[in-house]
Structures are given as C-alpha cells and as structure tokens.
DRENTIVEX-57718 format. One record per residue (C-alpha): residue number from 1; residue in three letters; x, y, z. Coordinates in pm, whole numbers, padded with zeros to 5 digits. Each point is the difference from the previous one (the first is absolute). Layout:
+-----+-----+--------+--------+--------+
!   k !   r !      x !      y !      z !
+-----+-----+--------+--------+--------+
! NUM ! ALA !      X !      Y !      Z !
...
+-----+-----+--------+--------+--------+
This chain:
+-----+-----+--------+--------+--------+
!   k !   r !      x !      y !      z !
+-----+-----+--------+--------+--------+
!   1 ! MET !  11508 !  00739 !  02780 !
!   2 ! SER ! -00243 ! -00281 !  00078 !
!   3 ! ARG ! -00159 !  00198 !  00266 !
!   4 ! ALA ! -00050 !  00288 ! -00254 !
!   5 ! ASN ! -00165 ! -00276 ! -00227 !
!   6 ! ASP ! -00179 ! -00170 !  00266 !
!   7 ! GLY ! -00163 !  00378 !  00116 !
!   8 ! LEU ! -00064 !  00055 ! -00460 !
!   9 ! THR ! -00164 ! -00382 !  00021 !
!  10 ! LEU ! -00221 !  00113 !  00307 !
!  11 ! ASN ! -00067 !  00315 ! -00160 !
!  12 ! ARG ! -00138 ! -00135 ! -00245 !
!  13 ! ARG ! -00222 ! -00280 !  00107 !
!  14 ! SER ! -00141 !  00287 !  00205 !
!  15 ! GLY ! -00090 !  00175 ! -00309 !
!  16 ! THR ! -00192 ! -00310 ! -00136 !
!  17 ! VAL ! -00175 ! -00039 !  00288 !
!  18 ! TYR ! -00074 !  00343 !  00027 !
!  19 ! LEU ! -00154 ! -00012 ! -00362 !
!  20 ! ALA ! -00142 ! -00331 !  00073 !
!  21 ! VAL ! -00232 !  00193 !  00278 !
!  22 ! LEU ! -00048 !  00241 ! -00176 !
!  23 ! MET ! -00160 ! -00162 ! -00297 !
!  24 ! ALA ! -00192 ! -00214 !  00226 !
!  25 ! SER ! -00135 !  00301 !  00174 !
!  26 ! LEU ! -00091 !  00152 ! -00350 !
!  27 ! LEU ! -00203 ! -00333 ! -00058 !
!  28 ! VAL ! -00164 ! -00020 !  00303 !
!  29 ! ALA ! -00084 !  00351 ! -00006 !
!  30 ! GLY ! -00102 ! -00050 ! -00338 !
!  31 ! LEU ! -00226 ! -00335 !  00054 !
!  32 ! ALA ! -00125 !  00207 !  00304 !
!  33 ! MET ! -00108 !  00247 ! -00261 !
!  34 ! ALA ! -00144 ! -00212 ! -00230 !
!  35 ! ALA ! -00201 ! -00126 !  00271 !
!  36 ! LEU ! -00101 !  00360 !  00081 !
!  37 ! SER ! -00135 ! -00008 ! -00375 !
!  38 ! SER ! -00104 ! -00275 ! -00014 !
!  39 ! ALA ! -00236 !  00036 !  00336 !
!  40 ! GLU ! -00102 !  00352 ! -00113 !
!  41 ! TYR ! -00111 ! -00127 ! -00362 !
!  42 ! PHE ! -00199 ! -00313 !  00165 !
!  43 ! ALA ! -00183 !  00245 !  00270 !
!  44 ! ARG ! -00076 !  00197 ! -00271 !
!  45 ! ASP ! -00165 ! -00320 ! -00238 !
!  46 ! LEU ! -00153 ! -00093 !  00319 !
!  47 ! ASN ! -00129 !  00361 !  00058 !
!  48 ! ALA ! -00142 !  00026 ! -00360 !
!  49 ! GLU ! -00145 ! -00392 !  00031 !
!  50 ! SER ! -00157 !  00062 !  00323 !
!  51 ! ASP ! -00147 !  00343 ! -00178 !
!  52 ! PHE ! -00128 ! -00187 ! -00300 !
!  53 ! ARG ! -00162 ! -00267 !  00223 !
!  54 ! GLN ! -00171 !  00290 !  00226 !
!  55 ! ALA ! -00119 !  00145 ! -00315 !
!  56 ! GLN ! -00171 ! -00335 ! -00150 !
!  57 ! ILE ! -00192 ! -00044 !  00321 !
!  58 ! ALA ! -00097 !  00336 !  00021 !
!  59 ! ALA ! -00100 ! -00021 ! -00372 !
!  60 ! ASP ! -00236 ! -00268 !  00130 !
!  61 ! ALA ! -00153 !  00175 !  00288 !
!  62 ! ALA ! -00051 !  00280 ! -00258 !
!  63 ! LEU ! -00254 ! -00239 ! -00272 !
!  64 ! GLU ! -00181 ! -00042 !  00340 !
!  65 ! TRP !  00019 !  00340 !  00087 !
!  66 ! ALA ! -00101 !  00139 ! -00309 !
!  67 ! ILE ! -00344 ! -00270 ! -00090 !
!  68 ! ALA ! -00138 !  00149 !  00326 !
!  69 ! ALA !  00051 !  00347 ! -00053 !
!  70 ! ILE ! -00177 ! -00082 ! -00299 !
!  71 ! ASN ! -00296 ! -00216 !  00144 !
!  72 ! ALA ! -00002 !  00278 !  00273 !
!  73 ! SER ! -00093 !  00233 ! -00250 !
!  74 ! PRO ! -00316 !  00025 ! -00201 !
!  75 ! ASN !  00128 !  00274 ! -00253 !
!  76 ! TRP !  00325 ! -00195 ! -00064 !
!  77 ! ARG ! -00014 !  00089 ! -00359 !
!  78 ! THR ! -00012 !  00351 !  00079 !
!  79 ! ALA !  00207 !  00075 !  00246 !
!  80 ! HIS !  00335 ! -00181 ! -00163 !
!  81 ! THR !  00115 !  00106 ! -00320 !
!  82 ! HIS !  00153 ! -00194 ! -00242 !
!  83 ! ASN !  00355 ! -00108 ! -00018 !
!  84 ! VAL !  00084 !  00289 !  00308 !
!  85 ! ASP !  00152 ! -00150 !  00350 !
!  86 ! THR ! -00188 !  00055 !  00315 !
!  87 ! THR !  00143 !  00160 !  00254 !
!  88 ! PRO !  00287 ! -00183 !  00155 !
!  89 ! GLN ! -00060 ! -00200 !  00341 !
!  90 ! SER !  00265 ! -00095 !  00271 !
!  91 ! LEU ! -00012 ! -00414 !  00021 !
!  92 ! GLY !  00259 ! -00054 !  00325 !
!  93 ! GLN !  00341 !  00091 ! -00261 !
!  94 ! ALA ! -00180 !  00014 ! -00341 !
!  95 ! GLN ! -00149 !  00290 ! -00174 !
!  96 ! ILE ! -00339 ! -00140 ! -00186 !
!  97 ! CYS ! -00257 !  00106 ! -00226 !
!  98 ! TYR ! -00228 ! -00109 ! -00300 !
!  99 ! ARG ! -00128 !  00087 ! -00335 !
! 100 ! LEU ! -00262 ! -00054 ! -00182 !
! 101 ! ILE !  00053 ! -00092 ! -00431 !
! 102 ! ASP ! -00344 !  00021 ! -00208 !
! 103 ! LEU !  00047 ! -00253 ! -00221 !
! 104 ! THR ! -00313 !  00076 ! -00255 !
! 105 ! ASP !  00059 !  00397 ! -00067 !
! 106 ! TYR !  00240 !  00119 !  00295 !
! 107 ! ASN ! -00333 !  00230 !  00170 !
! 108 ! LEU ! -00077 ! -00228 !  00329 !
! 109 ! ALA ! -00319 !  00222 !  00025 !
! 110 ! ASP ! -00213 ! -00041 ! -00361 !
! 111 ! ASP ! -00071 ! -00365 !  00050 !
! 112 ! PRO ! -00043 ! -00158 !  00330 !
! 113 ! LEU !  00057 ! -00400 ! -00213 !
! 114 ! ASP !  00370 !  00147 ! -00173 !
! 115 ! GLY !  00289 ! -00286 !  00094 !
! 116 ! CYS !  00204 !  00139 !  00268 !
! 117 ! ASP !  00339 ! -00058 !  00147 !
! 118 ! VAL !  00183 !  00070 !  00324 !
! 119 ! LEU !  00324 !  00105 !  00014 !
! 120 ! VAL !  00179 ! -00006 !  00380 !
! 121 ! THR !  00357 !  00082 !  00051 !
! 122 ! ALA !  00198 ! -00022 !  00361 !
! 123 ! THR !  00315 !  00141 !  00036 !
! 124 ! VAL !  00279 ! -00060 !  00267 !
! 125 ! GLY !  00266 !  00204 ! -00017 !
! 126 ! SER !  00137 !  00006 ! -00365 !
! 127 ! THR ! -00173 ! -00275 ! -00090 !
! 128 ! SER ! -00366 ! -00024 ! -00147 !
! 129 ! PHE ! -00251 ! -00353 ! -00091 !
! 130 ! CYS ! -00283 !  00022 ! -00175 !
! 131 ! TRP ! -00314 ! -00210 ! -00032 !
! 132 ! ARG ! -00236 !  00054 ! -00309 !
! 133 ! ALA ! -00314 ! -00221 ! -00014 !
! 134 ! SER ! -00360 !  00002 ! -00133 !
! 135 ! LEU ! -00323 !  00106 !  00169 !
! 136 ! GLU ! -00265 ! -00201 ! -00003 !
! 137 ! PRO ! -00392 !  00105 !  00072 !
! 138 ! ASN ! -00098 ! -00160 !  00263 !
! 139 ! GLY ! -00345 !  00198 !  00081 !
! 140 ! GLY ! -00311 ! -00093 ! -00071 !
! 141 ! ALA ! -00117 ! -00150 ! -00365 !
! 142 ! ILE !  00010 !  00280 ! -00296 !
! 143 ! ASP ! -00360 !  00116 ! -00099 !
! 144 ! SER ! -00006 ! -00175 ! -00307 !
! 145 ! LEU ! -00015 ! -00377 !  00116 !
! 146 ! SER ! -00337 !  00090 !  00123 !
! 147 ! TYR ! -00051 !  00003 ! -00387 !
! 148 ! ALA ! -00039 ! -00326 ! -00263 !
! 149 ! VAL !  00186 !  00216 ! -00252 !
! 150 ! SER !  00161 !  00363 !  00040 !
! 151 ! THR !  00189 !  00194 ! -00232 !
! 152 ! ARG !  00251 !  00286 !  00010 !
! 153 ! GLY ! -00106 !  00048 ! -00397 !
! 154 ! ASN ! -00273 ! -00023 ! -00173 !
! 155 ! ILE ! -00298 ! -00271 !  00000 !
! 156 ! GLU ! -00081 ! -00055 ! -00401 !
! 157 ! ALA ! -00170 ! -00348 ! -00092 !
! 158 ! GLY ! -00028 ! -00039 ! -00358 !
! 159 ! ALA ! -00259 ! -00102 ! -00236 !
! 160 ! ASN ! -00173 ! -00351 !  00087 !
! 161 ! ALA !  00149 !  00031 !  00334 !
! 162 ! MET ! -00198 ! -00239 !  00274 !
! 163 ! TRP !  00187 !  00201 !  00398 !
! 164 ! CYS ! -00190 ! -00095 !  00334 !
! 165 ! THR !  00071 ! -00064 !  00366 !
! 166 ! ASP ! -00143 !  00015 !  00303 !
! 167 ! GLY !  00248 !  00244 !  00137 !
! 168 ! LEU !  00050 !  00363 ! -00111 !
! 169 ! VAL !  00213 !  00158 ! -00279 !
! 170 ! GLY !  00198 !  00296 !  00064 !
! 171 ! SER !  00215 !  00230 ! -00249 !
! 172 ! ASN !  00213 !  00295 !  00078 !
! 173 ! ALA ! -00086 !  00099 ! -00313 !
! 174 ! GLY ! -00329 ! -00060 ! -00211 !
! 175 ! VAL ! -00221 ! -00252 ! -00079 !
! 176 ! ASN ! -00100 ! -00079 ! -00382 !
! 177 ! ILE ! -00197 ! -00323 ! -00125 !
! 178 ! ASP ! -00039 ! -00051 ! -00338 !
! 179 ! ALA ! -00359 ! -00003 ! -00159 !
! 180 ! ASP !  00041 ! -00359 ! -00070 !
! 181 ! ALA !  00101 ! -00078 !  00363 !
! 182 ! SER ! -00118 ! -00002 !  00353 !
! 183 ! LEU !  00158 !  00028 !  00333 !
! 184 ! SER ! -00230 ! -00186 !  00271 !
! 185 ! ALA !  00157 !  00216 !  00330 !
! 186 ! ASN ! -00024 !  00248 !  00251 !
! 187 ! CYS !  00209 !  00292 ! -00167 !
! 188 ! ALA !  00256 !  00265 !  00188 !
! 189 ! ALA !  00203 !  00224 ! -00229 !
! 190 ! VAL !  00189 !  00368 !  00026 !
! 191 ! GLY ! -00114 !  00060 ! -00305 !
! 192 ! SER ! -00291 ! -00032 ! -00259 !
! 193 ! MET ! -00186 ! -00337 ! -00004 !
! 194 ! ALA ! -00174 ! -00107 ! -00374 !
! 195 ! GLY ! -00135 ! -00303 ! -00181 !
! 196 ! ASP ! -00255 ! -00286 !  00144 !
! 197 ! ILE !  00066 ! -00024 !  00366 !
! 198 ! TYR ! -00192 ! -00196 !  00177 !
! 199 ! GLY !  00016 !  00104 !  00336 !
! 200 ! THR !  00058 !  00318 !  00213 !
! 201 ! THR !  00272 !  00241 ! -00104 !
! 202 ! THR !  00136 !  00251 !  00286 !
! 203 ! THR !  00280 !  00262 ! -00076 !
! 204 ! LEU !  00302 ! -00078 !  00206 !
! 205 ! SER !  00116 !  00349 !  00252 !
! 206 ! GLN !  00330 ! -00153 ! -00015 !
! 207 ! PRO !  00214 ! -00232 ! -00196 !
! 208 ! LEU ! -00003 ! -00355 !  00104 !
! 209 ! GLU !  00339 ! -00123 !  00180 !
! 210 ! ILE !  00211 ! -00167 ! -00340 !
! 211 ! PRO !  00317 ! -00163 !  00155 !
! 212 ! ALA !  00281 !  00088 ! -00225 !
! 213 ! ALA !  00288 ! -00287 ! -00128 !
! 214 ! THR !  00155 !  00011 !  00299 !
! 215 ! ALA ! -00285 ! -00195 !  00151 !
! 216 ! ILE !  00137 ! -00361 ! -00224 !
! 217 ! ASP !  00329 !  00065 !  00211 !
! 218 ! SER ! -00096 ! -00199 !  00307 !
! 219 ! TYR ! -00063 ! -00264 ! -00230 !
! 220 ! LEU !  00329 !  00027 ! -00166 !
! 221 ! ASN !  00229 ! -00028 !  00317 !
! 222 ! ARG ! -00122 ! -00331 !  00032 !
! 223 ! ALA ! -00104 ! -00150 ! -00350 !
! 224 ! THR !  00210 ! -00260 ! -00144 !
! 225 ! PHE !  00113 !  00067 ! -00374 !
! 226 ! ILE ! -00072 ! -00146 ! -00283 !
! 227 ! ASP !  00234 !  00045 ! -00296 !
! 228 ! ARG ! -00164 !  00134 ! -00330 !
! 229 ! GLY !  00171 ! -00299 ! -00149 !
! 230 ! ASP ! -00157 ! -00249 !  00159 !
! 231 ! ILE ! -00313 !  00075 ! -00159 !
! 232 ! PRO ! -00053 ! -00143 ! -00315 !
! 233 ! SER ! -00052 !  00205 ! -00317 !
! 234 ! LEU ! -00112 !  00018 ! -00327 !
! 235 ! LEU ! -00031 !  00268 ! -00275 !
! 236 ! GLY !  00159 !  00226 !  00295 !
! 237 ! LEU ! -00243 ! -00023 !  00222 !
! 238 ! ARG !  00070 ! -00215 !  00366 !
! 239 ! TYR ! -00272 ! -00238 !  00082 !
! 240 ! ILE ! -00105 ! -00117 !  00351 !
! 241 ! ASP ! -00206 ! -00292 ! -00133 !
! 242 ! LYS ! -00128 ! -00349 !  00197 !
! 243 ! GLN !  00166 !  00122 !  00295 !
! 244 ! LEU ! -00011 ! -00016 !  00388 !
! 245 ! LEU !  00142 !  00265 !  00200 !
! 246 ! SER ! -00086 !  00021 !  00411 !
! 247 ! PRO !  00226 ! -00031 !  00308 !
! 248 ! ASN !  00016 ! -00362 ! -00056 !
! 249 ! GLN !  00009 ! -00083 ! -00365 !
! 250 ! ASN !  00197 !  00195 ! -00262 !
! 251 ! THR !  00031 ! -00175 ! -00354 !
! 252 ! ILE !  00156 !  00287 ! -00185 !
! 253 ! ASN !  00319 !  00003 !  00172 !
! 254 ! GLY ! -00052 ! -00190 !  00287 !
! 255 ! VAL !  00146 !  00222 !  00268 !
! 256 ! LEU ! -00288 !  00069 !  00284 !
! 257 ! ASN ! -00045 !  00328 !  00206 !
! 258 ! PRO ! -00155 ! -00097 !  00341 !
! 259 ! TYR ! -00214 !  00264 !  00000 !
! 260 ! GLY ! -00152 ! -00079 ! -00348 !
! 261 ! ILE !  00170 !  00386 ! -00103 !
! 262 ! TYR !  00100 ! -00076 ! -00385 !
! 263 ! ALA !  00153 !  00339 ! -00206 !
! 264 ! ILE !  00092 !  00004 ! -00404 !
! 265 ! ASP !  00184 !  00284 ! -00104 !
! 266 ! CYS ! -00103 ! -00003 ! -00342 !
! 267 ! GLN !  00256 !  00246 ! -00131 !
! 268 ! GLY ! -00236 !  00118 ! -00290 !
! 269 ! ALA ! -00134 ! -00360 ! -00082 !
! 270 ! SER ! -00386 ! -00094 ! -00072 !
! 271 ! ILE ! -00088 ! -00263 !  00238 !
! 272 ! THR ! -00333 ! -00147 ! -00014 !
! 273 ! ILE ! -00120 ! -00234 !  00241 !
! 274 ! SER ! -00250 ! -00333 ! -00068 !
! 275 ! LYS ! -00164 ! -00330 !  00062 !
! 276 ! SER !  00198 !  00031 !  00313 !
! 277 ! ARG ! -00086 ! -00064 !  00421 !
! 278 ! LEU !  00169 !  00266 !  00187 !
! 279 ! GLN ! -00006 !  00049 !  00355 !
! 280 ! CYS !  00185 !  00282 !  00074 !
! 281 ! THR !  00098 !  00317 ! -00011 !
! 282 ! LEU !  00173 !  00117 ! -00335 !
! 283 ! ILE !  00184 !  00326 ! -00102 !
! 284 ! LEU !  00075 !  00101 ! -00327 !
! 285 ! ILE !  00223 !  00296 ! -00076 !
! 286 ! ASN ! -00012 !  00141 ! -00283 !
! 287 ! PRO ! -00168 ! -00155 ! -00213 !
! 288 ! GLY ! -00023 ! -00009 ! -00403 !
! 289 ! SER ! -00297 !  00145 ! -00150 !
! 290 ! LEU ! -00145 ! -00344 ! -00109 !
! 291 ! SER !  00016 ! -00105 !  00371 !
! 292 ! ALA ! -00356 ! -00178 !  00146 !
! 293 ! VAL ! -00139 ! -00289 !  00191 !
! 294 ! ILE ! -00222 ! -00183 ! -00248 !
! 295 ! ASP ! -00224 ! -00288 ! -00077 !
! 296 ! SER ! -00124 ! -00182 !  00291 !
! 297 ! VAL !  00249 !  00031 !  00313 !
! 298 ! TYR ! -00090 ! -00068 !  00374 !
! 299 ! TRP !  00219 !  00253 !  00223 !
! 300 ! GLU ! -00058 !  00004 !  00303 !
! 301 ! ALA !  00254 !  00225 !  00293 !
! 302 ! ALA !  00187 ! -00226 !  00194 !
! 303 ! ARG ! -00144 !  00265 !  00325 !
! 304 ! SER ! -00354 !  00041 ! -00001 !
! 305 ! ASN !  00056 !  00367 !  00014 !
! 306 ! TYR !  00331 !  00045 ! -00186 !
! 307 ! PRO ! -00026 !  00090 ! -00405 !
! 308 ! ALA !  00019 ! -00253 ! -00223 !
! 309 ! LEU !  00151 !  00217 ! -00259 !
! 310 ! LEU !  00212 !  00350 !  00015 !
! 311 ! VAL !  00074 !  00143 ! -00347 !
! 312 ! SER !  00280 !  00292 ! -00011 !
! 313 ! GLY ! -00120 !  00080 ! -00337 !
! 314 ! ASN ! -00297 ! -00075 ! -00206 !
! 315 ! ILE ! -00192 ! -00310 ! -00016 !
! 316 ! LYS ! -00307 ! -00168 ! -00273 !
! 317 ! LEU ! -00214 ! -00239 !  00207 !
! 318 ! GLY ! -00177 ! -00236 ! -00257 !
! 319 ! LEU ! -00147 ! -00311 !  00184 !
! 320 ! SER ! -00224 ! -00259 ! -00162 !
! 321 ! ASP ! -00301 ! -00084 !  00202 !
! 322 ! ALA !  00024 ! -00370 ! -00098 !
! 323 ! PRO !  00136 ! -00189 !  00294 !
! 324 ! LEU !  00366 ! -00119 !  00015 !
! 325 ! SER !  00020 ! -00382 ! -00064 !
! 326 ! GLU !  00277 ! -00214 !  00080 !
! 327 ! SER ! -00174 ! -00231 ! -00258 !
! 328 ! THR !  00041 !  00241 ! -00264 !
! 329 ! ILE !  00343 !  00114 !  00093 !
! 330 ! SER !  00122 ! -00347 !  00056 !
! 331 ! GLU !  00181 !  00099 !  00333 !
! 332 ! ASN ! -00035 ! -00051 !  00363 !
! 333 ! LEU ! -00057 !  00310 !  00189 !
! 334 ! ASN ! -00085 ! -00117 !  00406 !
! 335 ! PRO !  00331 ! -00220 !  00055 !
! 336 ! PRO !  00074 ! -00014 !  00391 !
! 337 ! GLY !  00121 !  00344 !  00138 !
! 338 ! MET ! -00270 !  00198 ! -00214 !
! 339 ! PRO ! -00328 ! -00168 !  00075 !
! 340 ! PHE ! -00294 !  00148 ! -00138 !
! 341 ! ARG ! -00278 !  00064 !  00248 !
! 342 ! GLY !  00200 ! -00259 !  00264 !
! 343 ! PHE !  00047 ! -00309 ! -00243 !
! 344 ! PRO !  00286 ! -00052 ! -00218 !
! 345 ! ASP ! -00031 ! -00262 ! -00255 !
! 346 ! ALA !  00218 ! -00185 ! -00278 !
! 347 ! THR ! -00304 !  00048 ! -00301 !
! 348 ! THR ! -00071 !  00179 ! -00243 !
! 349 ! THR ! -00323 !  00063 !  00008 !
! 350 ! THR ! -00056 !  00265 !  00275 !
! 351 ! VAL ! -00211 !  00354 ! -00172 !
! 352 ! TYR !  00105 !  00330 !  00152 !
! 353 ! PRO ! -00226 !  00313 ! -00009 !
! 354 ! SER !  00211 !  00237 ! -00276 !
! 355 ! GLN !  00068 !  00383 !  00281 !
! 356 ! ILE !  00225 !  00172 !  00176 !
! 357 ! ARG ! -00065 !  00007 !  00341 !
! 358 ! GLY !  00216 !  00212 !  00210 !
! 359 ! LEU !  00104 !  00381 !  00002 !
! 360 ! ILE !  00093 !  00162 ! -00344 !
! 361 ! TYR !  00222 !  00275 ! -00035 !
! 362 ! ALA !  00205 !  00201 ! -00351 !
! 363 ! SER !  00168 !  00296 !  00065 !
! 364 ! GLY ! -00068 !  00069 ! -00346 !
! 365 ! ASN ! -00271 ! -00055 ! -00188 !
! 366 ! ILE ! -00280 ! -00327 ! -00060 !
! 367 ! GLU ! -00204 ! -00098 ! -00307 !
! 368 ! VAL ! -00243 ! -00256 !  00001 !
! 369 ! GLY ! -00020 ! -00241 ! -00276 !
! 370 ! GLY ! -00172 ! -00045 ! -00338 !
! 371 ! SER ! -00413 ! -00020 ! -00009 !
! 372 ! THR !  00049 ! -00387 ! -00012 !
! 373 ! LYS !  00168 !  00007 !  00371 !
! 374 ! ALA ! -00141 ! -00035 !  00347 !
! 375 ! ASN !  00204 !  00091 !  00290 !
! 376 ! HIS ! -00101 ! -00061 !  00312 !
! 377 ! ILE !  00161 !  00117 !  00304 !
! 378 ! SER ! -00047 ! -00076 !  00362 !
! 379 ! GLY !  00191 !  00248 !  00219 !
! 380 ! ALA !  00042 !  00462 ! -00091 !
! 381 ! VAL !  00165 !  00073 ! -00321 !
! 382 ! ILE !  00215 !  00361 !  00070 !
! 383 ! VAL !  00175 !  00148 ! -00306 !
! 384 ! GLY !  00207 !  00271 !  00002 !
! 385 ! GLY ! -00067 !  00100 ! -00326 !
! 386 ! GLU ! -00284 ! -00055 ! -00241 !
! 387 ! LEU ! -00281 ! -00263 !  00055 !
! 388 ! THR ! -00107 ! -00057 ! -00432 !
! 389 ! GLY ! -00115 ! -00288 ! -00236 !
! 390 ! ALA ! -00307 ! -00165 ! -00171 !
! 391 ! GLY !  00008 ! -00299 !  00178 !
! 392 ! ASP ! -00235 ! -00162 !  00260 !
! 393 ! LEU !  00125 !  00068 !  00416 !
! 394 ! TYR ! -00184 ! -00152 !  00305 !
! 395 ! VAL !  00135 !  00074 !  00319 !
! 396 ! HIS ! -00081 ! -00114 !  00318 !
! 397 ! TYR !  00092 !  00248 !  00239 !
! 398 ! ARG !  00223 ! -00153 !  00318 !
! 399 ! SER ! -00002 !  00202 !  00324 !
! 400 ! VAL !  00293 ! -00221 !  00143 !
! 401 ! PHE !  00221 !  00301 ! -00160 !
! 402 ! SER ! -00142 !  00249 !  00194 !
! 403 ! LEU ! -00042 ! -00204 !  00291 !
! 404 ! GLU !  00345 ! -00131 !  00078 !
! 405 ! PRO !  00167 !  00234 ! -00305 !
! 406 ! PRO !  00324 ! -00140 ! -00117 !
! 407 ! PRO !  00373 !  00127 ! -00039 !
! 408 ! GLY !  00029 !  00290 ! -00211 !
! 409 ! PHE ! -00393 !  00084 !  00044 !
! 410 ! ARG !  00000 !  00183 !  00271 !
! 411 ! ASN !  00039 !  00396 !  00065 !
! 412 ! PHE !  00284 !  00170 !  00171 !
! 413 ! ASP ! -00195 !  00116 !  00311 !
! 414 ! ALA !  00286 ! -00247 !  00164 !
! 415 ! VAL !  00300 ! -00096 ! -00149 !
! 416 ! HIS !  00239 ! -00314 !  00075 !
! 417 ! ILE !  00348 ! -00166 ! -00209 !
! 418 ! LEU ! -00120 ! -00143 ! -00357 !
! 419 ! PRO !  00221 ! -00338 !  00137 !
! 420 ! GLY !  00326 ! -00051 ! -00188 !
! 421 ! SER !  00017 !  00350 ! -00079 !
! 422 ! VAL !  00296 !  00060 !  00204 !
! 423 ! ARG !  00280 !  00067 ! -00136 !
! 424 ! ARG !  00314 !  00258 !  00120 !
! 425 ! VAL !  00097 !  00306 ! -00241 !
! 426 ! PRO !  00269 !  00249 ! -00010 !
! 427 ! LEU ! -00033 !  00299 !  00174 !
! 428 ! PRO ! -00245 !  00327 ! -00168 !
! 429 ! THR !  00202 !  00245 ! -00154 !
! 430 ! PHE ! -00282 !  00269 !  00019 !
+-----+-----+--------+--------+--------+
C-alpha cells in the first residue's frame, strides 16, 4: 500500500515538474518571440530613421543643385513651368527634383522680376523630405537704379510743383506736367510726355525694371520689428516724432538691430515721421492712407548703398525745407553711438539738413506733399505705382545704387537663396 502511494506521489511530482518545464519553455519561447518582434520593429525604426536622414541630406544637396541648374540656364524662366517638378534625378539612394513657384501671378515667363520660390523634394524608399526657399536676385543692377526717379505708373506734377534732378527720370507709363508746374530733367517714358519739361525726352523701347513688393523680403528677414503699439498715437494717427533710430540707438522701444534695419507692420494705421534723425532702413508694411514723412527730418541709411525707406503700400512725402534744429525741438540728436559727421555731443545746438539720403522704394504710389513743402532726396526714388503731387521735389542722384546694387534690386540673371527663407514643407500633393 505504501509503495502504491509512493508511486502515486512520484507520478504527481513528475507531472508537476513537466508542467513547470513546459511553462518555462513557453515563457522562454514567448520572450524569444517578443525579442524577435521587438528587434524587427527596431530594425524598421532604424531603417525609417536612416531613410529620413538620407532624404534630409539629399534635400540639402538638392537645394544647391537647383540653384546651380537655374544659374546655368540664361532662360530659366521660360525653361520651367510654374509649380511643376523637374525630371527626378538619382543622388545615391535618393531621387531628387525641384519646382519653381511664381509668387506674383503664377506665370514665370511674363515678368523677369516676379518673386519666385524653389521647392526641392528628396525621396528615399517611402520617405520624402521637402525644403522650400525664396530666390533672391543676384545678378546685376536693375536698370531703374540708373535713374534718379523711376515709376511703373504715371508721373504727374500738379499745379505750382517744381521738380528737379541731376539724374534721369523714367516712367513705364507717361509723364504729365501741369501748366503751372515744371520738371527739370532728362526724361524717358513708354507713353507720352507733356508739359514744361526742361530737358530731353526719349521714348523707351521697353519698360524699366521696377521690382515687385518681394524686393522688401530680403530686409524683412533681417529686420527688428517695432510693434505698432510702441508708437504714440493721437486722434488715430501714430507719430514717430523727435526720435532716434540706428544700429546703436532706438528711442522708440529700445530694441536694437545690428544691421540698422527696422520694420513696422502698420496694419492699416497711418504713421507720420517728423523732427527725427534716422540712420537706418525703415520698412513700413500696409501703412494707412495718411502715412507720411513730414516736417524736418535728417534720414540716411545705415549702409551707403542700402534703402532708407521701403514701403509695402503708399506713402506721402512732405518734408520741410527748414533744417532740423536741436534747439527748436529741445532734443539732443547726436549722442554717443550715433555721431553726426564723426562727432557726438551732449548739447542741443546741432543743426541738420532736412533730407533723406538713400534709396526710397514704394510698391504702391508716392505723393509729393503740398506747395509749401520742399522734398530733398539724395539718392534715388523707385515707385511701383504712380508719382504725383503738387509739392516741390529735388533729387540729387547717387550712382552708388547702380554700382553696388542693394539686395532685392538686382536682376534675376543669377539667383541665390534668400537668407532666413529656408523652411521645411509637406510633400506637394500635385
């Protein structure tokens, strides 16, 4: 009886051991399967990450390839179709292509100065990576920089206006000088020229190169923005009055820009600039209808070949002939870091000529202020719309802009990537 019990006990123990071994084996097998599965997923992740990195590196190279291809083709605008990829090329394990996007009217071929973006795509396996960047013209100076005044629209001097320049005046439309006004300059226009023009008149065989508003983009990418709310207001108007603005001075909000480039998004509000000293490139975006530079202002660009004023929209010029006098406004405009002709001081006795020294560009219209105003410009004026008004205008032409064209005012015979414009974008769906 005890032997039977011993046998039963032994069998039970053997069964227990068997089950334990079986469970352990199943556990080990499960762990092995899990490990294999994890390894498989890990390998997939590694492959996917590897494809992504390769695609990104290939996209970097594709940008350089696209720029080289564009610059190698004198007729690149007609050789490409807006928003259509080029034929894919192999680069290692990647396939790369690019497309050009006309930012103005979706037609690359109709205007040599239309703004343009490049979008490159690199694909490795099922992974794609896309960069988009703005093209900045890097060719020679646009021909309008050879003119003291140039416009896309009409030039119309109203009654009693006296306009004078030692440079050329050009219009892609017409020039009309009122019977009680005068223009002392050699003129060229696509359309008719009428009125008291004291100088030669020439018909343009083709329009001048007047840049689109995208010419401002190069400066926006390097600008320090001044919030509209930082500018004092009265009766709905914003006033920059008795202020200093340069790479080393900003009495508006204290935030400095090392390039001396500042921008204000006016958001439709009108801004006036008066009784101030500026040594900068100032960009006004969407200014209101009463926006103007008025009274006595001494304004020069921080760099000799840079614009002083860039306007995305319309602007009025109403400068006074009277000098800007520190004693009159009880302000020192010649502090350390912003010396006048090399010498700062702490007094309020310095007198500055009332003028703008630099390139002035507006994508819209420029109106020259009333008959009591005398606008002195030392540089050049380029207008995307019309130049009109009854105020006096004197422009001393400076050839530095034609000899050393500033960013945004070169032609597209050669291009490069606009600094700060490269951004990752989704894969195009068409």
